[in-house]
Every structure is written in C-alpha cells, then in structure tokens.
DOKENU-794373 format. One record per residue: x, y, z of N, C-alpha, C in turn. Coordinates in Angstrom, 1 decimal. Each point is the difference from the previous one (the first is absolute). Layout:
+--------+--------+--------+--------+--------+--------+--------+--------+--------+
:   n_c1 :   n_c2 :   n_c3 :  ca_c1 :  ca_c2 :  ca_c3 :   c_c1 :   c_c2 :   c_c3 :
+--------+--------+--------+--------+--------+--------+--------+--------+--------+
:      X :      Y :      Z :      X :      Y :      Z :      X :      Y :      Z :
...
+--------+--------+--------+--------+--------+--------+--------+--------+--------+
END
This chain:
+--------+--------+--------+--------+--------+--------+--------+--------+--------+
:   n_c1 :   n_c2 :   n_c3 :  ca_c1 :  ca_c2 :  ca_c3 :   c_c1 :   c_c2 :   c_c3 :
+--------+--------+--------+--------+--------+--------+--------+--------+--------+
:    0.8 :   -1.2 :    0.0 :   -0.8 :    1.2 :    0.0 :    0.9 :    1.2 :    0.0 :
:   -0.5 :    1.1 :   -0.6 :    0.7 :    1.3 :   -0.1 :   -0.8 :    1.0 :    0.8 :
:    0.7 :    0.9 :    0.7 :   -0.7 :    1.1 :    0.7 :    0.3 :    1.2 :   -0.8 :
:   -1.1 :    0.8 :   -0.2 :    0.1 :    1.3 :   -0.7 :   -0.4 :    1.1 :    0.9 :
:    0.5 :    1.2 :   -0.3 :   -0.4 :    1.2 :    0.8 :   -0.5 :    1.0 :   -1.0 :
:   -1.2 :    0.5 :    0.2 :   -0.5 :    1.1 :   -0.9 :   -0.4 :    1.2 :    0.8 :
:    0.0 :    1.1 :   -0.7 :   -0.4 :    1.3 :    0.7 :   -1.4 :    0.4 :   -0.6 :
:   -0.9 :    0.2 :    0.9 :   -1.4 :    0.4 :   -0.4 :   -0.4 :    1.1 :    0.9 :
:   -1.0 :    0.8 :   -0.5 :   -0.6 :    1.1 :    0.8 :   -0.6 :   -0.6 :    1.3 :
:    0.2 :    0.7 :    1.1 :   -0.6 :   -0.5 :    1.3 :   -1.5 :   -0.3 :   -0.1 :
:   -0.7 :    0.9 :   -0.6 :   -1.5 :   -0.2 :    0.0 :   -0.3 :   -1.2 :   -0.8 :
:    0.7 :   -0.3 :   -1.1 :   -0.3 :   -1.2 :   -0.8 :    0.3 :   -1.2 :    0.9 :
:    1.1 :    0.0 :    0.7 :    0.4 :   -1.1 :    0.8 :   -1.1 :   -0.3 :    1.1 :
:   -0.4 :    1.1 :    0.6 :   -1.1 :   -0.2 :    1.1 :   -1.3 :   -0.6 :   -0.6 :
:   -0.4 :    0.5 :   -1.1 :   -1.2 :   -0.5 :   -0.7 :    0.2 :   -1.5 :   -0.4 :
:    1.2 :   -0.3 :   -0.5 :    0.2 :   -1.4 :   -0.5 :    0.1 :   -0.9 :    1.2 :
:    0.6 :    0.4 :    1.1 :    0.1 :   -0.8 :    1.2 :   -1.4 :   -0.2 :    0.6 :
:   -0.8 :    1.0 :    0.1 :   -1.4 :   -0.1 :    0.5 :   -0.8 :   -0.9 :   -0.9 :
:    0.3 :   -0.1 :   -1.3 :   -0.8 :   -0.8 :   -0.9 :    0.6 :   -1.5 :    0.0 :
:    1.1 :   -0.2 :    0.7 :    0.6 :   -1.3 :    0.1 :    0.8 :   -0.4 :   -1.3 :
:    0.5 :    1.0 :   -0.7 :    0.6 :   -0.2 :   -1.3 :    1.5 :   -0.1 :    0.1 :
:    0.6 :    0.3 :    1.1 :    1.5 :    0.0 :    0.1 :    0.6 :   -1.3 :    0.6 :
:   -0.6 :   -1.1 :   -0.3 :    0.6 :   -1.2 :    0.5 :    0.5 :   -0.8 :   -1.3 :
:    0.9 :   -0.9 :    0.3 :    0.8 :   -0.6 :   -1.1 :   -1.0 :   -0.7 :   -1.0 :
:   -1.0 :   -0.7 :    0.5 :   -0.8 :   -0.8 :   -0.9 :   -0.8 :    1.0 :   -0.9 :
:   -0.5 :    1.1 :    0.5 :   -0.8 :    1.0 :   -0.8 :    0.9 :    0.6 :   -1.0 :
:    1.2 :    0.4 :    0.4 :    1.0 :    0.6 :   -0.9 :    0.4 :   -0.9 :   -1.1 :
:    0.2 :   -1.3 :    0.3 :    0.4 :   -1.0 :   -1.0 :   -1.1 :   -0.2 :   -1.0 :
:   -1.2 :   -0.1 :    0.5 :   -1.2 :   -0.2 :   -0.9 :   -0.1 :    1.2 :   -0.9 :
:    0.1 :    1.2 :    0.5 :   -0.1 :    1.2 :   -0.8 :    1.1 :    0.1 :   -1.1 :
:    1.3 :   -0.4 :    0.4 :    1.1 :    0.1 :   -0.9 :   -0.2 :   -1.1 :   -1.1 :
:   -0.5 :   -1.2 :    0.3 :   -0.2 :   -1.0 :   -1.0 :   -1.1 :    0.4 :   -1.0 :
:   -1.1 :    0.6 :    0.6 :   -1.0 :    0.5 :   -0.9 :    0.5 :    1.1 :   -1.0 :
:    0.8 :    0.9 :    0.5 :    0.5 :    1.1 :   -0.8 :    0.9 :   -0.6 :   -1.1 :
:    0.8 :   -1.0 :    0.4 :    0.9 :   -0.7 :   -1.0 :   -0.9 :   -0.7 :   -1.1 :
:   -1.0 :   -0.6 :    0.4 :   -0.9 :   -0.7 :   -0.9 :   -0.6 :    1.0 :   -1.0 :
:   -0.5 :    1.1 :    0.5 :   -0.6 :    1.0 :   -0.8 :    1.0 :    0.6 :   -1.0 :
:    1.3 :    0.2 :    0.5 :    1.0 :    0.5 :   -0.9 :    0.3 :   -1.0 :   -1.1 :
:    0.1 :   -1.3 :    0.3 :    0.2 :   -1.0 :   -1.0 :   -1.1 :    0.0 :   -1.0 :
:   -1.2 :    0.1 :    0.4 :   -1.2 :    0.1 :   -0.9 :    0.1 :    1.2 :   -0.9 :
:    0.4 :    1.1 :    0.6 :    0.1 :    1.3 :   -0.8 :    1.1 :   -0.2 :   -1.1 :
:    1.1 :   -0.6 :    0.4 :    1.1 :   -0.2 :   -0.9 :   -0.4 :   -1.0 :   -1.1 :
:   -0.8 :   -1.0 :    0.3 :   -0.5 :   -0.9 :   -1.0 :   -0.9 :    0.7 :   -1.0 :
:   -0.9 :    0.8 :    0.5 :   -0.9 :    0.7 :   -0.9 :    0.8 :    1.0 :   -0.9 :
:    1.0 :    0.6 :    0.6 :    0.8 :    1.0 :   -0.7 :    0.7 :   -0.7 :   -1.2 :
:    0.6 :   -1.2 :    0.3 :    0.6 :   -0.8 :   -1.0 :   -0.9 :   -0.4 :   -1.1 :
:   -1.3 :   -0.4 :    0.4 :   -1.0 :   -0.4 :   -1.0 :   -0.3 :    1.2 :   -0.9 :
:   -0.2 :    1.2 :    0.6 :   -0.3 :    1.2 :   -0.8 :    1.1 :    0.3 :   -1.0 :
:    1.3 :   -0.2 :    0.5 :    1.1 :    0.2 :   -0.9 :    0.0 :   -1.0 :   -1.2 :
:   -0.3 :   -1.2 :    0.3 :   -0.1 :   -1.1 :   -1.0 :   -1.1 :    0.3 :   -1.0 :
:   -1.1 :    0.5 :    0.5 :   -1.1 :    0.3 :   -0.9 :    0.2 :    1.2 :   -0.9 :
:    0.9 :    0.9 :    0.5 :    0.3 :    1.2 :   -0.8 :    1.0 :   -0.3 :   -1.2 :
:    0.6 :   -1.2 :    0.0 :    1.0 :   -0.3 :   -1.0 :   -0.8 :   -0.4 :   -1.3 :
:    0.3 :    0.6 :   -1.1 :   -0.6 :   -0.4 :   -1.3 :    0.6 :   -1.4 :   -0.4 :
:   -0.9 :   -0.9 :   -0.3 :    0.4 :   -1.3 :   -0.4 :    0.3 :    0.0 :   -1.5 :
:    1.0 :   -0.7 :   -0.5 :    0.2 :    0.0 :   -1.4 :   -1.2 :   -0.7 :   -0.7 :
:   -0.1 :    0.3 :   -1.3 :   -1.1 :   -0.7 :   -0.8 :    0.3 :   -1.5 :   -0.1 :
:   -1.0 :   -0.7 :    0.1 :    0.1 :   -1.5 :   -0.1 :    0.0 :   -0.4 :   -1.5 :
:    1.0 :   -0.8 :   -0.4 :    0.1 :   -0.4 :   -1.4 :   -0.7 :   -1.4 :   -0.1 :
:   -0.7 :   -0.1 :   -1.1 :   -0.6 :   -1.3 :   -0.4 :    1.1 :   -1.0 :   -0.3 :
:   -0.2 :   -1.3 :    0.0 :    1.0 :   -1.0 :   -0.4 :    0.6 :    0.3 :   -1.4 :
:   -0.9 :    0.4 :   -0.9 :    0.5 :    0.3 :   -1.3 :    0.9 :    1.2 :   -0.1 :
:   -0.4 :    1.1 :    0.8 :    0.9 :    1.2 :    0.1 :    1.3 :   -0.4 :    0.6 :
:    0.0 :   -0.8 :    1.0 :    1.2 :   -0.4 :    0.7 :    0.9 :   -0.8 :   -0.9 :
:   -0.6 :   -0.9 :   -0.8 :    0.8 :   -0.8 :   -1.0 :    0.6 :    1.0 :   -1.0 :
:   -0.7 :    1.0 :   -0.4 :    0.5 :    0.9 :   -1.0 :    1.2 :    0.8 :    0.6 :
:   -0.1 :    0.5 :    1.2 :    1.0 :    0.7 :    0.7 :    1.3 :   -0.9 :    0.1 :
:   -0.2 :   -1.2 :    0.4 :    1.1 :   -1.0 :    0.1 :    0.7 :   -0.2 :   -1.3 :
:   -0.8 :   -0.1 :   -1.0 :    0.6 :   -0.2 :   -1.4 :    0.8 :    1.2 :   -0.4 :
:   -0.5 :    1.2 :    0.3 :    0.7 :    1.2 :   -0.4 :    1.3 :    0.2 :    0.8 :
:   -0.1 :   -0.4 :    1.3 :    1.2 :    0.1 :    0.9 :    1.1 :   -0.9 :   -0.5 :
:   -0.4 :   -1.2 :   -0.4 :    1.0 :   -1.0 :   -0.5 :    0.6 :    0.5 :   -1.3 :
:   -0.8 :    0.6 :   -0.8 :    0.5 :    0.5 :   -1.3 :    1.0 :    1.1 :    0.3 :
:   -0.3 :    0.9 :    0.9 :    1.0 :    1.0 :    0.4 :    1.3 :   -0.5 :    0.5 :
:   -0.1 :   -1.1 :    0.8 :    1.2 :   -0.6 :    0.6 :    0.8 :   -0.6 :   -1.1 :
:   -0.6 :   -0.6 :   -1.0 :    0.7 :   -0.7 :   -1.1 :    0.8 :    1.1 :   -0.8 :
:   -0.6 :    1.2 :   -0.1 :    0.7 :    1.0 :   -0.8 :    0.9 :    0.8 :    0.8 :
:    0.1 :   -0.3 :    1.3 :    0.9 :    0.7 :    0.9 :   -0.4 :    1.4 :    0.5 :
:   -1.3 :    0.4 :   -0.2 :   -0.4 :    1.3 :    0.4 :   -0.4 :    0.0 :    1.5 :
:   -0.2 :   -1.2 :    0.6 :   -0.3 :    0.0 :    1.4 :    0.9 :   -1.0 :    0.7 :
:    0.5 :    0.4 :    1.2 :    0.9 :   -0.9 :    0.8 :   -0.6 :   -1.2 :    0.4 :
+--------+--------+--------+--------+--------+--------+--------+--------+--------+
END
C-alpha cells in the first residue's frame, strides 16, 4: 500500500469528513470510477478519430486484377521499383 498526502481547502475537508468520504475505501472506489470514466472517454475519442478517417475506395476484384496487371507491366519495364 502507498500513503499519499494531498492539500485541500479546510471547508472541503470538513464537509467530506462529515459525509464519510475521506476513508480509504471511499477514496479507492472514487478513484477507480474516475479511471473507468477516463478510459471510456479515451475509447470514444479513439473511435471518433477512426470515424473521421476517410477510407479508400474499395476496388472490385476486376479492378484489383487490372491494377495488379498494370503494376506488373510497370515492373517489367523498370518504371517501378
């Protein structure tokens, strides 16, 4: 276990003590909940970023075969590495 020391306004400490919120189990539960919320926020932020990316056009199998044939022809002529 780790012991931490924090500085809070006196009035806030009194109110939190009176409400029974300054014990280890309450603080642990609150911190875990905040971490869970932060992870969820990060997940949704990542999903938003992914949705904002433009996806390339999908090629049909025929179009793909045509592109492959063209690339192979370019390689044979030495115009592509």
